Steps between C-alpha positions, in 0.01 A plus 500: 500500500575154640767295327413169338683329789283684755193380310634143506568526875145632553354208304367728224713325236555122503848358543681171538580561866759266653532658847335777698483642849361822644786716363643321195398302197676284242349408165613363166607751237259466206784581259770279652864486401509136621234266636432590863603867464338653808438857611515590870333821616411686814125553509564861596555697181839668495648583160866413555648210695761711676235750613338235723551566869757267652251271674294448184815456289646237733163324522474491121849349473416232759173418320685484164755263654223266617341509154836442327570191712162350408540603137833320477343182640207519257680600180820310418779755459854578610414833665226753554610831350389818671431792273383846597413727212196692611449690177195327357259530795513784755478262796804355680557140396760227478530252213594144601609313188599131488822470296751234407768742382558873491430494127133429584478869588673634188177522301254627760284659233422154360200370695348154528143439396324272747142376498268558798534128580880531508476808724260316733730198522801720579302703754385186681847340502671816625235579763525144633880520516487834685246371750671164547 
């Protein structure tokens, strides 16, 4: 059965997509730790990040770097944290999380509640920063 991320990549489930190419996709997490929290995935479904073949893994890292640079321009923060958990969805993914201090990650179970308008505004700002 396809993961929710595979369904998002196939366009079967809507997302707040900030960047996409033929192999990778980045979209806002709908239960963000901080505003701008973005997920980066390979479109190919592989359960565990470190099971990706080397070419796909390196491509994903390069794509995540591009997204992180745009994210940092679009969302004021000190750093973009990179978090790899991989337990909640059986599809390799990287969390990019705007932070101002390490303590921003201490309560990762506490999620923000954003409106669709706030998600759309963030998506547009981040996508523009990535493209620009």
